C-alpha positions in Angstrom: -98.4 -2.4 3.6 -95.7 -4.7 4.9 -92.4 -3.2 6.1 -90.2 -4.6 3.4 -92.5 -3.5 0.6 -92.6 -0.1 2.2 -88.8 0.1 2.2 -88.8 -0.9 -1.5 -91.3 1.7 -2.3 -89.1 4.4 -0.8 -86.2 3.1 -2.8 -88.1 3.2 -6.0 -89.4 6.7 -5.6 -86.0 8.0 -4.9 -84.3 6.1 -7.8 -87.1 6.9 -10.3 -86.9 10.6 -9.3 -83.2 10.6 -9.4 -83.0 9.0 -12.8 -84.9 12.0 -14.2 -82.0 14.1 -12.8 -79.3 11.8 -14.4 -78.0 10.8 -11.0 -78.1 7.1 -11.3 -77.1 4.3 -13.7 -79.6 2.7 -15.9 -78.9 -0.7 -14.4 -80.1 0.2 -11.0 -81.5 -2.9 -9.2 -84.3 -1.0 -7.4 -88.0 -1.2 -8.4 -91.2 1.2 -8.1 -93.9 3.0 -5.9 -95.2 5.2 -3.1 -94.2 8.5 -1.4 -91.1 9.4 0.5 -93.4 11.2 3.1 -94.5 7.7 4.3 -91.4 7.8 6.5 -92.0 11.0 8.4 -92.3 9.7 12.0 -90.6 6.5 13.4 -88.6 5.2 16.3 -84.9 4.6 16.2 -85.6 0.9 16.2 -87.8 1.2 13.1 -85.1 3.4 11.4 -82.5 0.8 12.1 -84.5 -2.0 10.5 -85.1 0.2 7.5 -81.4 1.0 7.2 -80.5 -2.7 7.5 -82.7 -3.4 4.6 -81.0 -0.7 2.5 -77.5 -1.9 3.3 -78.4 -5.5 2.6 -79.0 -4.7 -1.0 -78.0 -7.7 -3.2 -75.7 -5.6 -5.4 -73.3 -5.4 -2.5 -73.5 -9.0 -1.3 -69.7 -9.4 -1.8 -68.8 -6.0 -0.5 -68.4 -4.5 3.0 -70.3 -1.5 4.4 -68.9 0.4 7.4 -71.4 2.8 8.9 -71.8 5.0 12.0 -74.7 7.5 12.4 -74.9 9.3 15.7 -76.9 12.2 17.2 -74.9 15.2 18.0 -77.5 16.3 20.6 -77.4 13.3 23.0 -74.8 10.9 21.5 -77.5 8.3 20.7 -76.5 5.9 17.9 -79.0 5.9 15.1 -77.1 3.0 13.4 -73.8 1.1 13.5 -72.5 -1.5 11.1 -68.9 -2.8 11.2 -68.1 0.4 13.1 -64.7 -0.8 14.4 -63.5 -2.6 11.3 -60.8 -1.0 9.2 -61.9 0.5 5.8 -60.0 2.2 3.1 -61.5 5.7 3.3 -60.3 7.2 0.0 -60.7 11.0 0.2 -62.6 10.9 3.5 -59.1 10.9 4.9 -59.0 14.6 4.0 -61.3 15.2 6.9 -58.4 14.3 9.2 -55.9 16.4 7.3 -58.1 19.5 7.1 -59.5 19.3 10.7 -55.9 18.8 11.9 -54.7 21.7 9.8 -57.3 24.0 11.4 -56.5 22.9 14.9 -52.7 23.0 14.6 -52.3 26.0 12.3 -55.5 28.0 12.7 -58.1 29.2 10.3 -56.1 32.4 9.6 -52.9 30.6 8.7 -51.4 31.7 5.4 -48.8 29.8 3.4 -45.7 32.0 2.7 -43.0 32.2 0.0 -39.9 34.2 0.6 -38.1 36.1 -2.1 -34.5 36.7 -1.2 -31.1 37.7 -2.8 -27.5 36.9 -2.0 -26.4 40.0 -3.9 -26.9 43.7 -3.9 -28.7 46.4 -5.9 -27.0 49.1 -7.7 -29.2 51.4 -9.8 -31.7 49.3 -11.6 -29.6 46.1 -11.5 -29.6 43.4 -8.9 -26.1 41.9 -8.9 -26.6 38.4 -7.6 -29.2 35.6 -7.6 -32.9 36.0 -6.9 -33.9 33.1 -4.7 -37.5 31.9 -4.3 -37.8 30.0 -1.0 -40.9 27.8 -1.0 -42.8 26.8 2.1 -45.5 24.7 0.5 -48.0 27.2 -0.8 -50.3 25.3 -3.2 -52.1 28.4 -4.4 -49.6 29.9 -6.8 -51.9 29.6 -9.7 -55.0 31.2 -11.1 -57.4 29.3 -8.7 -58.0 32.3 -6.4 -57.3 35.0 -8.9 -59.9 34.8 -11.7 -57.9 32.0 -13.5 -55.0 34.4 -14.1 -52.0 32.0 -14.0 -49.6 35.0 -13.8 -51.4 36.9 -11.0 -49.0 35.9 -8.2 -45.9 36.2 -10.4 -47.1 39.6 -11.5 -47.5 40.7 -7.9 -43.9 39.7 -7.2 -42.7 41.4 -10.3 -44.6 44.6 -9.4 -42.7 44.5 -6.0 -39.4 44.2 -7.8 -40.2 47.1 -10.1 -41.3 49.2 -7.1 -37.8 48.6 -5.8 -36.4 49.9 -9.1 -35.1 46.5 -10.2 -35.1 46.1 -14.0 -32.1 43.8 -14.5 -31.1 40.7 -12.7 -27.4 39.9 -13.2 -27.6 36.4 -11.8 -29.8 33.3 -11.7 -33.4 32.6 -10.6 -33.0 29.9 -8.0 -35.8 27.7 -6.7 -35.2 26.7 -3.1 -37.4 23.7 -2.1 -35.2 22.5 0.8 -37.9 22.9 3.4 -39.8 19.9 2.0 -38.5 16.5 1.2 -38.1 15.4 -2.4 -40.7 12.6 -2.3 -43.3 14.0 -4.6 -45.7 11.0 -4.7 -47.5 9.5 -1.7 -46.7 6.1 -0.3 -48.8 3.4 -2.0 -49.9 5.6 -4.9 -50.5 3.5 -8.1 -47.9 4.1 -10.8 -50.6 4.5 -13.5 -51.9 7.6 -11.6 -48.7 9.6 -12.3 -50.0 11.5 -15.4 -53.3 12.5 -13.9 -53.9 15.9 -12.2 -55.2 14.2 -9.0 -51.7 12.7 -8.5 -49.7 15.9 -9.0 -46.4 15.8 -7.1 -46.0 17.8 -3.9 -43.2 20.3 -3.5 -42.1 23.2 -1.4 -42.4 25.3 -4.6 -45.3 24.7 -6.9 -47.1 26.4 -9.8 -50.5 25.8 -11.4 -51.2 22.7 -9.2 -48.0 21.3 -10.7 -49.8 20.6 -14.0 -50.0 21.9 -17.5 -53.3 22.8 -19.1 -53.8 21.1 -22.4 -56.3 22.3 -25.0 -57.4 20.3 -28.1 -59.3 22.0 -30.8 -60.0 21.8 -34.6 -58.4 24.4 -36.9 -60.6 24.8 -39.9 -58.2 26.8 -41.9 -55.5 24.2 -41.7 -57.9 21.3 -41.5 -56.0 19.9 -38.6 -56.3 19.0 -34.9 -54.3 21.5 -32.8 -53.0 20.7 -29.3 -51.6 23.5 -27.2 -50.5 23.7 -23.6 -50.1 26.3 -20.9 -47.6 27.3 -19.5 -45.5 26.6 -22.5 -42.0 25.9 -21.3 -39.0 24.6 -23.2 -38.4 21.6 -20.9 -41.8 20.2 -21.7 -42.2 18.1 -24.9 -45.8 17.7 -26.1 -46.5 15.1 -28.8 -49.7 15.4 -30.7 -51.1 12.0 -31.8 -54.7 13.1 -32.0 -56.5 12.2 -35.2 -59.8 13.5 -36.6 -62.7 11.2 -35.7 -64.4 9.2 -38.3 -68.2 9.5 -38.8 -69.3 7.3 -36.0 -66.4 8.0 -33.6 -66.7 10.1 -30.5 -64.1 12.6 -29.2 -61.9 10.6 -26.9 -58.6 12.0 -25.6 -55.9 10.2 -23.6 -52.8 11.9 -22.0 -49.7 10.0 -21.0 -46.5 11.4 -19.4 -43.5 9.2 -19.8 -42.3 8.2 -16.3 -39.5 10.4 -15.0 -39.7 12.9 -17.8 -41.8 15.8 -19.1 -42.4 14.1 -22.4 -46.2 14.1 -22.7 -48.2 12.4 -25.5 -51.8 13.4 -26.3 -53.6 10.8 -28.3 -57.1 9.7 -29.3 -59.8 11.0 -31.7 -61.4 14.5 -31.9 -64.6 15.3 -33.8 -64.2 18.4 -36.0 -67.6 19.6 -34.8 -66.6 19.3 -31.1 -66.0 22.3 -28.8 -62.4 22.6 -27.6 -61.5 20.1 -24.9 -59.3 21.0 -21.9 -57.4 18.3 -20.1 -54.3 18.2 -17.9 -51.0 16.5 -17.2 -48.8 16.5 -14.2 -45.2 17.6 -14.5 -41.9 16.1 -13.4 -39.7 18.3 -11.1 -42.3 20.9 -9.9 -39.5 23.3 -8.6 -37.9 23.6 -12.0 -41.3 23.9 -13.6 -42.2 26.8 -11.3 -38.8 28.7 -11.6 -38.8 28.4 -15.4 -42.3 29.8 -15.6 -41.3 32.7 -13.3 -38.2 33.5 -15.3 -40.3 33.5 -18.5 -42.8 35.9 -16.9 -40.0 38.2 -15.7 -38.7 38.5 -19.2 -42.2 39.1 -20.6 -42.5 41.9 -18.1 -39.2 43.4 -19.4 -37.0 42.5 -16.5 -33.8 41.2 -18.1 -32.3 38.1 -16.5 -28.7 37.4 -17.4 -28.6 34.0 -15.7 -30.5 30.8 -15.6 -33.5 29.2 -13.8 -31.9 26.8 -11.4 -33.3 24.1 -9.1 -31.5 24.2 -5.7 -30.2 20.7 -6.4 -28.2 22.0 -9.3 -27.0 25.2 -7.5 -23.2 25.3 -7.1 -23.2 27.8 -4.2 -23.7 27.2 -0.5 -27.1 28.4 0.7 -26.1 30.7 3.6 -29.3 32.4 4.6 -27.4 34.7 7.1 -25.8 36.3 4.1 -29.0 36.9 2.2 -31.4 39.8 2.2 -35.2 39.2 2.4 -36.7 41.3 -0.3 -40.4 40.5 0.5 -42.7 37.7 1.5 -45.8 36.5 -0.4 -48.8 35.2 1.6 -51.6 33.0 0.3 -55.3 33.2 1.0 -56.1 32.0 4.6 -56.4 28.3 5.4 -60.2 28.7 5.9 -60.5 29.3 2.2 -57.9 26.8 1.1 -59.6 23.9 2.9 -62.7 24.6 0.8 -60.6 23.6 -2.3 -59.5 20.4 -0.4 -62.9 19.3 0.8 -65.5 20.7 -1.7 -63.3 19.9 -4.7 -61.4 16.9 -3.2 -58.1 18.4 -4.3 -55.4 15.9 -3.5 -52.4 18.1 -4.3 -53.6 20.8 -1.8 -54.1 18.1 0.8 -50.6 16.8 0.4 -49.2 20.3 0.6 -51.1 21.0 3.8 -49.9 17.7 5.4 -46.3 18.5 4.7 -46.7 22.1 5.9 -48.0 20.8 9.2 -44.8 18.9 9.5 -42.8 21.9 8.5 -44.4 24.3 11.0 -44.4 21.8 13.9 -41.3 19.8 13.3 -39.1 22.1 11.2 -39.2 20.0 8.0 -42.0 19.3 5.5 -42.6 15.6 5.0 -45.6 13.3 5.1 -43.9 11.4 7.9 -43.6 14.5 10.0 -47.1 15.7 9.2 -48.6 12.4 10.1 -46.6 12.1 13.3 -47.9 15.5 14.4 -51.5 14.6 13.5 -51.4 11.3 15.3 -50.3 13.1 18.5 -53.2 15.5 18.0 -55.7 12.8 17.5 -54.7 11.1 20.8 -55.1 14.5 22.6 -58.6 15.1 21.3 -59.9 11.6 22.2 -59.5 9.7 19.0 -57.7 6.3 19.0 -54.6 6.8 16.7 -54.2 3.0 16.5 -57.4 2.9 14.5 -56.2 5.5 12.0 -53.6 4.2 9.5 -52.5 7.2 7.5 -49.7 7.4 4.9 -50.7 10.5 2.9 -52.9 13.5 3.3 -55.3 13.0 0.5 -56.5 9.4 0.8 -55.2 8.4 -2.7 -53.3 5.5 -1.2 -54.8 2.1 -0.7 -52.6 1.7 2.4 -54.7 4.2 4.4 -57.2 2.6 6.7 -59.6 4.0 9.3 -62.7 2.8 11.2 -66.0 4.5 10.6 -66.2 5.2 14.4 -63.0 7.2 14.3 -64.4 9.4 11.4 -67.5 10.1 13.4 -65.5 10.8 16.6 -63.5 13.4 14.6 -66.7 14.9 13.3 -68.1 15.1 16.8 -65.0 16.7 18.2 -65.0 19.3 15.5 -68.7 20.0 16.0 -68.0 20.7 19.7 -65.1 23.1 18.9 -66.6 26.5 18.2 -63.2 27.8 17.1 -62.9 25.7 14.0 -66.3 24.2 13.4 -67.7 27.0 11.2 -64.8 27.0 8.8 -64.7 23.2 8.7 -68.5 22.9 8.2 -68.3 25.5 5.4 -65.6 23.6 3.6 -67.8 20.5 3.1 -69.8 20.0 0.0 -73.5 20.8 0.2 -75.9 18.2 -1.1 -77.6 19.5 -4.3 -75.7 22.7 -4.2 -71.9 22.5 -4.7 -68.8 20.5 -4.5 -68.7 16.8 -5.2 -72.3 16.2 -4.0 -73.6 19.3 -5.8 -75.5 17.1 -8.3 -76.6 14.5 -5.8 -79.8 14.6 -3.7 -80.9 17.8 -5.4 -84.6 18.7 -5.0 -85.0 16.3 -2.0 -85.1 16.8 1.7 -81.4 16.2 1.8 -80.6 19.3 -0.3 -78.9 21.9 1.9 -79.4 19.5 4.9 -76.3 17.3 4.2 -72.7 18.6 4.4 -70.3 15.9 3.6 -67.0 14.8 2.1 -67.0 12.2 -0.7 -64.2 9.6 -1.4 -63.5 7.5 -4.4 -60.8 5.2 -5.6 -61.4 1.9 -7.4 -63.7 -0.4 -5.3 -64.0 2.3 -2.6 -66.8 4.8 -2.1 -67.2 6.9 1.1 -69.4 9.7 2.3 -69.0 11.3 5.8 -70.2 14.5 7.3 -73.2 16.1 9.0 -76.9 16.0 8.3 -80.0 17.5 9.9 -83.1 15.4 10.5 -86.7 16.5 9.9 -86.7 17.6 13.6 -83.5 19.7 12.8 -81.5 17.3 15.0 -77.8 17.4 14.0 -76.2 14.1 13.3 -72.7 13.0 12.3 -72.4 10.1 9.9 -69.9 8.0 8.0 -70.9 5.5 5.2 -68.1 3.6 3.5 -68.3 0.8 0.9 -65.2 -1.3 0.2 -64.6 -4.2 -2.2 -67.6 -3.7 -4.4 -67.6 -4.6 -8.1 -70.7 -2.8 -9.4 -71.0 0.6 -10.9 -70.2 3.4 -8.5 -73.6 4.9 -9.1 -75.1 2.0 -7.1 -73.0 2.9 -4.1 -74.1 6.5 -4.5 -77.7 5.3 -4.6 -77.3 3.6 -1.2 -75.5 6.6 0.4 -78.0 9.1 -1.0 -81.0 7.0 0.0 -79.6 6.8 3.6 -79.1 10.6 3.7 -82.6 11.1 2.3 -84.0 8.8 5.0 -82.1 10.6 7.7 -83.2 14.1 6.6 -86.8 12.8 6.5 -86.6 11.2 10.0 -88.7 12.5 12.8 -88.9 11.0 16.2 -92.2 9.3 16.9 
């Protein structure tokens, strides 16, 4: 069998098999035949020829591939393609944010929130304001607490009740002064602003700075009901959802008017559909969080005689020397938090981590400070900071650029660092098992043998991480596609096929 037809045979087996698992688009350009096991033993030179054929697929003739695949045993390059060219990495940038976070803050680092007062307690009454000082904790939500949105608030309230406080004769003040007020990243597209993946960063946050919206059919009233949680008086939700006609599908759109918390839910909903849950970001996360906390205080029978106030509207000077620290809340450790960032590709968590790096190392939480600290670190560990253009922590911006070589250099450094490698490795998605590649490469040699971070924004698809060959040889890889105009599944096809080829590779 000629080499090229052999390569096509492998492509087809993988695509045909994957189609049965709903992994690929129906318009895949690949054809049919043979067995994956054909490729068991080969030389690096033969492997490179095969990979060239894969990346030369006609579907990407107008696109660019950036690739580096390197052995972690001896440093031998399995493959390079445009390795020193700049590519938009999308969420592969999170690899830099999370690795930097582990190196600079440590796996055991916990975000903290201080609860203070500028008053005094007499009997069961606190005379003065209760001040919540945020330090960037992204986890004040139900994410780590069995989806209980009030778990953290209830823990705080239990502490107040243990102190005997049942009345607050003052305001609930949200202090977000340790972070800047720039909630959105540099270069983020304006039409992202409603979507959960573009939630604003803030020193104080709650529920990922989003509301949860539920759409369902009420048979008794014969109407489409739209509810949201947490339900706060400063959020206006407009229900423009209509019942779907016979041939219409359920299709829901959410739009938050810019600069406001006026949110419109529109579209069609089939009466026989299960309830649909979707999300919207909120404006002014600090106010959102403090109002939700005040509501919970009152639900728990702690009377508040004042208001929920953002620090920007506070008419008193914040003199911390005159305040008493009541208690401090600590999040789960960073080793667990980076799993949310990398396995789930959670942008909001990544932005919070970036600014917290700035806060801890430069005294103020901003993306500029966080990036400055990371760039210094990259230079110290042998990366070239000039080949890493970073403007946010999540990779949502199109202004971010990095070379595939720098991604692999980072992966190599982390692999060599026994202190952080286990936690970093465990934060990556596992092919065929969990995270953003949990439904890719399943039931193949790549399942459980590839740990990687995906990335996606329009016309960008990236996949970088670690893989283990058929000889159990560890390799680091980065595969980035830019400027393609075909369905994203076709880019996934290429990346998955390469991973399958690598995990089947055995040295001749």
